[in-house]
N, C-alpha and C positions, 0 to 999 in steps of 0.2 A: 281918335284912337280906335282901333278895331276891337271886335269882340274876341273872346279867348279862342274861338274856333277858327278864326281867319288866319291869314299868313303872317307869321312873325317869328323871330328868333329870341329865345329867352336865355340869357346867360346869368347864372346865379350870382356871379361875383362882380357884375357891372352895376353901375348906378342907374337910376331911373332914366336919365337923359340918354345914356348910351342905348338902353333897351328900346326907347321910343325911336331912336334913329335906325336901329336894326330893323324894327317892325316896318318902318316906312320904306326902307330899301327893299325888303322882301315883297311888300305889296306892289312896289313899282315893278319889280321883276315879273311878278305874276301877271300884273295888268298888261304888261307888254307882250303877253302871249308866250312867255318863256323864251324871249329872244336871246337870252344869254346862256344858251344851252352848252356852249363850248367850255364854259367855266365849270370846273369841278366844284361840288359843294364843299363848304368849309367844314373842317372837323370841329365838332362842338363838344363841350363837356356834357351836353344833354344827350349825346348819342351813346349807344352801347358799343362796347368793344365786340369784335367778331367772336372771340372766345366766349364772352358772357352770353351772347345771343345763342350760340350753339348749345352751350351747357344748359341754359334755361329751357330751350325748346325740346332738346333731346331728353333732358332729365324729366321734364313734364310728361312727355309721351311715355317714357319707360316706366315711370312711377304709376301712371294710370293703367298701363298694360299689365303690370304686375298685379295691381288691384283686381283687374278683371279676371286674370288667370287664377288668382287665389280664390275669388268668389265662386268661379265655376267648379273648382276642385274641392271646395268645402261643401260636401254634399249635405250634411246635416248641420245647419247653423244654429237653430234654436233647439232647445231640449225636446226630445220625443215625448209624446203623451203617455207612453207606456202601455197603451191598449193594443198596439200592433206588435206581433212577435215576428221579427224578421228571420229568426233562426228557424222557426217552423216553416216559414215561407220558402227559405232556401232549400230545405229538405224536399218540399214539393217540387221545386225547380229541378233539383238533381234527379228525382224519380221520373219526372215527365220527360226530361231530355235523355235519360239513360237508354231509352229504346232506340235512339238515333233519329233520323229524319222521319217526319210524320206527314207524308203526302196523302191527299184525299183518296179514299178507297183502299189504302194500305191497311193491313192488320194492325200495324203500329198505331195508326191514327184512329181507326174505327173500332178496334177491340181493346187493345192494351191501354191506351190513354183514356178512352171513354170509361173503362172499368175502374181505373184508378181514380178518376174524378168522381165517379158515382160512389165508390167506397169512402172517399174522404167526406163527401157531402152527407152520406149516411152516418158516418162517425160524428160529424158536427150535430146532426139532428138528434142523435142519441144523447150527446152531452147536454144539449139544451132542451131536453124533453120537458123538464119541469119549469122552464123559463116562460117569459111572457109572449114569446113568439112561436109561430108554427112555420114549418118548412115543408114545401111541396116540390117534388122533382118531376120533370117531364122530359123524356127523350124524344125529340122531334126529328123526323127524317123527311124533309120536304122535297118536292120536285117542282121546278118552275123555270122561267126564262125571263130575260129582260135585255134591253139594249142600253148601252152606255157610250158616251162620247170620249171616254178615256183612251189614250193611245191612238187617236185618230178615228175612233168609233168602231165598235163591234158589238156582237150579240153574244150573251152568255146563257148557257143552258146547263141545268144541273138536275140530277136525279138521286134521290135518297141520300143526300148529304146529311151530316149529323149536327144537331144542336142539343146541348144539355141546358135546359132552363130550370133555374132554382128560384122558387118564389118564397121570399121571407116577408112575413106580415104579422101584425098583432093577432092574437088568438081570436079577437072579435072580428077580424077581417079588415080589409082595406079596399078602397075604391080607386085610389090613385097610387101609381108606382113610379119609382125611379128605375132606370135600366142601367146596369153596369155590364159592359161588353168587353170580352177578350177573345182571342182565337188560339186554339191549341194545335192547329195544323202548322206545318212548316213547308218551305220550298224543298225541292229535291236536293239531296246531298248536303244539307245543313241541319244541325241539331236544333236550330231555332230557339236558342236560350233566351235571347233578348226579344226576338220577334217570333212568337209572342208568349213563350212559355212562362217568362217571369211575370207577365201581367196576370196570367191565369193563376199562378202561385200566389200573387198578391191578393187576388180576388178571393181565393179560398180562405186565406187568413182574415180578410176583411169580413167575409161571411161568418167566420167563427167568432170574431169580435162582436159583431152586431147581434148575432143570435144569442150571445150570452150577456147582453145588457140586462140590467135589473129593471130598467124603466122601458116600457114598450114604446116603439116608434109610432108616430102619428100616421104615417103612410108606409106603404110597402116598398121593397126593393126586389127587383128581378135580376139575378145574376145569370147572364147568358155566356156560356162557354161554347163558342161556335167553332165548328170543325172544318170550315171551308172558306177562309178569308183569302188565302194566297191564290185561290182559284178565282180571283177578281171578285171578291165580296159576295159570294154566292149564299153562304149560310145565313148571313144577316138579312139578305133579301127574303130568304125563305121564312125567317122568323117574323119579320115586321109585316109581311104581306099575307101570311097564312096562319100564324099561331093565334089562338083565341086570347091569350094574355096580352097581345100587342095592343089591343084596343084600350087597355087601362094605363099604358105607358104615357107619361106626361113630359118626361125629359130623360136624357141619357148622359152617361159618361163613358167615353170610349178610350181604351188603353191600347196604345200602339207603340211601334218602334221604327225609327229610321237610322238607328245606330245601335251601339252595344254599350249599355250602362250609362253612367253619368246621371245628369238630372233629367227628369221628365218635364217637358215644357208644355204649357197650354198654348197651342198654336192655331186653334180654331174654336169659335163659339158661335152660338146662334143657330139659325138665322134670327136676327133681332133678339128679343127676350133678354134684355140686359140684366135681369134679376139673377141669371145664372152666373154671370161674371161677378156680380156683387156677392153671391153666395160663396164663390171660390175665394174672393178677396177676404171675406170675413172668416172663413173656416180653414183655409189651407195653412198648415203648420210651417211648411217650407215653400213659400210661393215662388213660382218661376213662370212668367207669362209675358206674352208680347203680342199686341195687336198688329205690329209690323209683320211678324211671322204669319199671322192669319191672312193678311192681305197679299203677301208674297205667295203663299201656298195656294190660295184660291185664284190667283192670277193664272195658274197653270205652268209657271216657270219650272216648278219642281215636278219631274216625271213620276208622280206617285199619287196614290189615293188610298182612302181608308173607309171603314164601315160608316164613318160619320156621314159620308155622302149618301149612303143607302137609307139611313134613318131620316136624314133631312129630306131627300127627294121622294122617297117612296112611302115614308111614314109620316112626313109632315110634322115631325117633332123636333124641338130644339135640343142642343146638347153641348158638351164640352169635349174636345179632342185633345188628348195628351199623348206625347211620344218621347221616347229616349232618342237623343240626336247625336250623342258623342260617338266618335270612333266609327263612323260609317264605312270606313275602309273594309271592315270585316262583316258588315251587314250582309246577310244572305250567303254566307260562306261557311266552310267547315270550321272556321275559327270562332263562330258564334256559340261559345260554350259557357256553362255556368260559372266556371272559375274566373272568367273575365268580367263578371258583374259583381261589383263591390257590394258587400253586405249593407253599406250605408245607402246605396242606390235603392235597394229593396226597402230599407227602413223608411226613407223619405217618401218613396212612392206610396207605401202602405199608410203612413201617417196622413198623407194628403188625401188619398182616396177615402180612407175611413172617415176622416173629419168632414170632408165635403159631402159624402153620401149621408152621413148622420145628420148634418145640418139641413140638407135638402129634404130628407125624410121627415123632419120635424117642422118644416116651414109651411106657412099658409099659402105661399105663392104656388106651390106644386099643385094644390087642389084647384085653384082658379087663377091661372096666370094671364087671363085675358086682359086685365087692367094693367099688367106689367109687360105686355107682349111687345109693344112697339118701341122702336129706337135701338140704337147701337151704343156700345160702350168703348171709350178709349181706356186702354189698360196697358200697363207695363210695370215691370218690377225694377227696383234699384239694387243691383248687385245681389239679388236674392234675399235682401233684408226685409223688404216690404213691397207691396204692390200698390201702385197708384191707379185708381180707376174713377172715372166720372162719365156721365152721359155724353154722347156725341154732340148733342145740342149745346151743352155747356162748353164742350171743347170748341165748338164753332165760335161762341161768344168770346172765349179766351183768345182764340186765334185772331179774331178781328180786333180785339183790344190791343194785342201785341202789334198788329199791323198799323193800327191808328197811332200808337205810341211812336213807332218808327217814322211814320209820315210827319208827325209833329216835330220830332227830333230833327229830321232832315229839312223839314219845311222852314224851321227857324233859321237855318243856315242859308237857305235859298232866298229868303225874304228879308234879308238885312237891308243894306243900301242897294240901290239898283245895280250899280257896277259890281260890287262885291258879290251880290246874289247871283247875277248872271255869270260871273266868272266861276263861282263855285259850281253852279249847275253844269257849265261847260266842262270844268275839270272832272266832275263826278262822272259825266258821260264818257269822257276820254278814258278815265281810269277803269270804268266797267269794260270798255273795249280791250284795254291792256290785260285785264284779268281773264276775259274770255279767250283772248289770243293765247295767253299762257296755257290755259287748259287745253285748247285745241292742239297747240304744238306738242304739249306733253302726251296727249292721246295718240297723235300721229307717230311720234317718236317711239312710244311704247309698242304700238302695233307693228311698226317696222322691225323692232327688235324681236317681237314675238314671231313675225314671219321668218326672220333669219334663223331663229332657233328651230322653227319647224322645218325649214329647208335643210338645215344641217342634220336632221334626223334626231334631234335631242328633245323632242316634244315630251312633256310630262316629267321632266327632270325633277320637278318640285313635288311629285306625288309622295315621295318618301322624305324629301328635304324641303319642307315648306318655306322655311326662312330664306332659302336660297332664292326663291321667287320674289320674296319681299325685297331682298337686297338688289336683285337684278332689275326688276321692273320698277320698284319703288325709287331706286336711285335715278333711273331715267326720268320718271315722272317728276320727282322733286327737283332734279337738276334743271330740267327744261322750264319748269315754272319759275324757279329762282333766276335762271338765265334771262328770261324775258323781262322780269322785273328789274334785274340789274341793268340790262340795256336801256330800259325805259328810264330808270333813275339817272343814269350817267349821260345818255345821249339825248333823250327827249326832254326831261325835266330840268336838266342842267343844274343851275345853282338855286333852284327853288328849295325852300326850307324843308329839311327832312321831317321836321316835326309836323309841318303842314301835310306833307305827303303821307306820313304814317296815319294821321287822322283821316285823311281822304280815303285811304285804302281800307281803313276800318269801316268807314261808311259804305264803301263798295260791298264788303262782305255782308253788312247789314241789309243793304238793298237786295242782294241776290238771295239771301236766306228769306227775306220777306216775300220776294216773288215766288219762291218755292212754297212758302207757307200759304199764300193766297191761291196758288194753283191747286195744291192738294186739298185745301178747304173747299174750293169751288167744285172739285171732283167728288166731294163727299167722303174722302178717305180719312179714316181715323189716324193714320200714320202722320197726319199733319202736326201732331204734337212734337215730332222731332225737330222740324224747322222752327216751331214755336219756341222750344227750349233754346235753340241756337240764335234766336232773336232776343228773347227776354233777358237771359242771364248776362250775355256780353254787353247789352245796352245798359242794363242796370249797373254793372260794375264800372263801365266807362263813365257813366254819369257821376257815380260816387267818387271816382278817382280824378275827375276833371280838375279840381283845384290843386290837387297834388301834382298832376302832370303840368299844369300851368306854371306852378311855382318852381318845380325841380326838374322837369323834363323826364327823360327815360332813365331815371335812377334805378338802382337795383331793387329798392323797396317797391317802386311803382311796378316794375316788371313782374316781381313775385306776386304782388296783389292783383295785377291784371290776369295772370295765369290762374290764380285762385278763383277769380270770378268765372273762369271758363271750365272749372273742374266738373261741375254737375253735368252740363250738356256734353262735355267731351268724354267723360267716363261712360256715359250712356251710349254715345256714338261708338266708342271703342268696343263696348260690349256687343252692340249690334254688328260691328265689323267682325268680331270673333265668331258670332253666330253664323254670319254669312259664309265665312271661310270654313267653319266646322261642317256646314251642310254641303256647300257646293264643291269643295275640293274632292271629297270622296265620290260625289255624284259624277264628276267628270271622268272617273274611272269606270263608269258603267253607263255612260250616256250615248254610246254608239260610236261608229266610225266616221260619221259625217260632220260632227260638231268639232271644230278645231279648238282643243282645250287651251292652247296658249293664248288665243285671242280672248277667250272668256276670262281666264284667270288674270291676264294682263290688264284687261279692262276693269276688272273688280279692284285690282291693286291701284290702278290709276284713279278710280273713283274714290277709294279710301284716302289716297294721297291728296286729292283735290279737297275733299271734305275737311280733313285734318289741317290742311294748310290755309284754310279760309281766313281765320283770324290770326294766323301767324304772319300774314303779309304785313301786319302792323309792325312786327319786329324787323322785317326785311328793310324797311325804310328808316328804322331807328338804329340799324347797325352801321358802323363806320365803313365796313367793307364786307364783301361776300366772296372775295377771291379764294380764300382758303376753303370755304364751304363748298364752292363749285369744284375746286380741285379735289377735295375729298370725295364728293359724290362721283366725279368722273373716274377717280381711282377705283372706287368700289365697283362701279359699273364695268370698267375695263377688266378688272380681276375676275369678277363673276362671269362675265361673258366668255372670257378665255377658258375658265374652268368648266363652264357648261359645254362649250363647243368641244372641249377635249374629252368629254364623256365622264367627268369625275363623278357626276351625280346620276347614279342609275335609278330609274323610276321606281322599281319594285323591290320588295324585301320579303324574304321568307323567315325573318327572325321571329321565333315563336313568341318572344316577349312583346313585339310590336310589329305584327305582319302588315304588309301593304301588298297584297297579292294582285297579280294581273288576272282578270276574269276572262274565261273562255268557255264557250259552250261546245261540247263535242257530242255529236249523235252518230251512232253506227246505224245507218239507214239503208233500206232497200226501196227503190222507186220502181213502180210499174205503171206503164201508160197504156190505156186501153183504147181501142178504136171505137167507132160509132156502133158497130155490131157487137161490142162487148169483148171481142178477142184481144189477146195481149199483143200490143204493137211493138213495144220495146221495154227493156228493164235494165237497171244497173244497180250496183251497190257500192257503198263507200263510207268513209268517215267524213262527216260534214262538220267543219270547224267554223265557228263564229267568234270573232273578236269583239269584245264589248267596249273597247276603247279605241282611240284614234291611232295608236301605234300599230295596229294590226298584228302581223306575225313577225315584225322586224327583229324583235329581241328573241323570239322563239326559234326562228329558222336556223340559227347556228347550232341549236341543240337538236332540232329535228329537220334536217335539210330537205326532206321530202315536201315540207310545207313551204312552198315558194310560189312565185307568180305564175309558174306554168300550170298550176292546178287552181288558180283563182277562178271563181265562178262569177257569172254575170246573170242578171235577172232576165229570164225568158218571158217577155211580156205576154206571149200567146198562151202561156200556161198559168193555171191558177196559182197565185202567190209564188210566181217565179219558178214553179216546179220543184219546190223544196218544202220539207215538213216544218214550217214555222210553228212554234208552240204558242207564241203571242204575235199580234199584228205589229211587229216592229221592223219590218223590212225596209221602211223608209229611214230608219235610224242606223241599221246595221247592214251596210252594203258591201263590206269587205268580208268575203267568205271563201273558204277553200274546201275542195272536194277531192279527197284522196281515195282512189279505188281500194276496195276491201271485199272480202268474201260476203256472200249473201247472209242476211240475218234470218233466223228461223225461230220465231217466238212460239212457245208452247200453246199460246192462245192467240192464233192469228186473227186478223181483222176479217169479219164477214160483212159484205155489203151487197145489197140487192135492191132492185127496183120492184116495188110491190104492185104499182099500178100507174097507168098513164091515161089521162082522160082529156079529150079535146072538147072544150065547151063551145056552145053555139055562138058566142061573141068573139071567138078566135083565139082564146087563151088556152094554154095547156097546163094541166095540173098533174104533177108527178109526186108520187109517194114512195118513200124509201124506208129501209130498215137497216140499222147498223148494229153489229155486235163486236165489241172490242174491249180494249183495256180501259182503265179508269179515266184516262185523259185522251181526248181526241179533238181534232180541229177540222172543221169543214170549210172549204173555200169554194165560192161560186163566182164564175167569171162569164157573164153573158156576152154574146157577140155584139158588135156595133148595131144599133137599132133595136136590140132586144132589151126588154125591161122586165123586172120582177114586179108583179102587181100584188102579190100577197104571199104569206108563208105562215107556218104554224108556230113561229117564235114570237115571244114578247107580246106586243099589242097587235101583231098581225101586219105591221107596216115594215117592209124591208129597209134596213139601215145599212148603207154602204160606207166604206172607209175613205181615206184621203185619196186613194188611187182609183176609186170607183168600183172596187171589188167588194165582195161580201165575206166577212170572216165571222164564223160561228165557233165559239169556244165551248166545249162540252166536257163535263166530268160527272162521275157517279160514285156513290158509296157502295156499301155491300148489298148484294142481292137485288141489284137494279135490273129491271127488265130491258129488253132490247130497245135501242133508241130509234123511235119512229118519228118521221117528220115529213112534211110536204112543202112544196112551193109551187107557185103558179107564175108562168111566164107568158108574156105577150110578144109574139114574133111575127109581124105582118109580112115580112119578106123572107122568112126562113125556108130553106130547102130541106126536105126530109132526108136527102142524101148527104147533107153536110152537117146537120144539127144546128142548134142555136145557143147552146150553153155548155161550158166546160165545168166539170165538178171534180173536186179532189177531196179525199179524206186522208188525214194523217193520224196515225195511231202512235201514242207516246207511252212507253213502258217505264214507269218511274219506280215501281216496287215489284217484289217477287223475283223469281228466278229469271224472268225475261228481261230484267233491266240491265244485265251485263252479258258480255260475250268475250271470248278469249282474245280476238283481235282488238277489241276496245280496251281490255285490261292491259294488254301489252303496249298499246299505243299510249295510254295514260301514264305508264311508268317512265316514259321518255321525257315527260314535261319536267322542267326544272322546279325546284321547291318553292320558288317565288310566284308560281302560277296557281290558280284555282280553276282546274277544268271541271266544270259541272257536266256530267255525262249521263246518257241514257240511250236506250234502243228505240228506234222509230221506224215506221214504214209510211210510204206515200203511194196512194193509189189514185190515178186520174182516169176519169170517164168522160165520154162525150155523148150528149143527148140533143 
């Protein structure tokens, strides 16, 4: 008689002799290589009805999804400590944002906001004058430059940007400091409440709480309110490379935003220094952290960066990076206002930052972290209730133990009797192929549907109606997976025992998750804990339910207990799925015109379906039929596809309660092209429109007919950066642009550009020095001719850094009272002709503040945009020269 895991049919109401006969017949069928495939499997009392299977699986997923949604909406789960006053913090937020956008160099940023922050710090210092701590304030205005490989690589130059550094320490002094960082500047045309005024408001209140402690801290804390982060991390670079206090910083906490409100998540730590994660785990009042987010963010998939990078790369200090991630649809828009940030978001962020800083400032590790420096941490929270954290080396041991347990479990089946073991191994390999085929067919089907949606002009229909995408693409993916398994069950396996097949495909899921576990562990990724959970919990529950399953088959009790065993890994998987959709869905609205969003979102939905269906395959083979399930999925797909193609789901929304705006850049610009002798060769003026998503102007053209394909621009490769005033080096992402003729712009402070000197060196290179006077933001583009190279320049470390297209992009900004921008570069041109020149140079001036930021033609044009758009606009000029 076979073991429990081999082929047999169990019928609860038959006697022992009938059961033995049934097992023998099933074994014969399997041993004959499934030769009786034409016979349909018998309906057994051990199998689930189709309705029961649907209710169990759908109910299980819905219950877990509700738990996930409730957990992310419950901002404050445990009781607040009472030390942080969110009401005062909100008042700071309202005052900071009341001045409107705060771009670098604007009076709103450099004068009004700076004065408010200084006044509040002075008030805190006066209140805590009799306490055990002293407060020192320093306003730094650094000048510098550096190169960074963000957005394909460019060089950043800054002059007299603003930092407000506040040093809190015991009155006896301190040698070691924690750094808390926020930025008070904002992007143009946005009040920047979440990014990042709320963080600065939280820091002011944290400073107030720490300064008024009755017991002195062991170490000090430096609060850095930096005024130039949106200019690609400039102020933080100025502090960590130039400020004398930076030498005493041992670790940092950075407060950022990629959304508006919600929970702040720890998405980066380190590098190494696992004691920082342990400190967060011990101290955070409302923990919310994921090492998966860290590894995804650091992979470069998300087109964003924070000051964390500057402190890590230029300061060589470890830290913790936190960010608000919810509702990224209105991030960097006019809708990022204080009223959209719930008071509980401020409270939880303040409680966490205060407790973590206080813990670190009292810790021994901060003074000497050398013995705690090496190694990484696996960390993740469970629905915000608690954080699980352990060293990566311990994680490797756990992962390998899980893999070994899987090998033992499967090995016992493979090493029974020779014939049964060989047959099981063969069946397992075939079943793996069936599963992989199902996944492949599902992905291909979903991508075909995504292509059809794109071709019908309905791309991004899910931007406002997310669950429509889940219904459309999820029904296709689930339907194709189920169809492949139904065909395999009926046509390939024939009359093979369903109980045997259900066990077999459970083992397949175990094998595939174990392979993922070993792969991620071998790559040294801490995210390997996810497949570890998907191995350990299902395997443990299956082993515990084995006797029940053997005796009673797929009873309702067994099915419920089986799903309960999947609860912990599945609820965490679904939380991660929520995070992925919460981050990537809004990003697809600002990821440029070249990335097809349907393909991306459809692939993510398919991946989520594949992951969730992995251990549900066990139920597919325990269900008496799947015909009604397939019919239901087909009906959902057909209905959704028709509704999508009919245009029922419009991508954008101007609803003030839940806006989903389409992002557009509009520049009123004048372009001037100069000849080799400096004379003006040609010029034009117009309204240059950039769409930040894949749909281009398709939905805007009916409102503004002039924006059509007749004015579409194309990159002129012979001109620096295509001949247009790009603010950031994103021309490879945004290739759909429109240029509508308009009157010339006449800024009150026009750009002044001149060549100061030209020196030819004895080794054949030419050094040219320039001076530029212009607005607070400028971009410099260098395009050497073929065979010409830049051998040196005055930026960064002196080594020219080119971008993905081989051009050189230099981003420049300045604060108040900055001198003229002087720079030089040296070129080597062995074959250059003096009559033709060897390099093209262009300077773009961007007017983000003051009277020059608007023009009458621009204002009239903006009024024509529908209310579901967010056109971020400014004045610019583009001057090209030949040398």
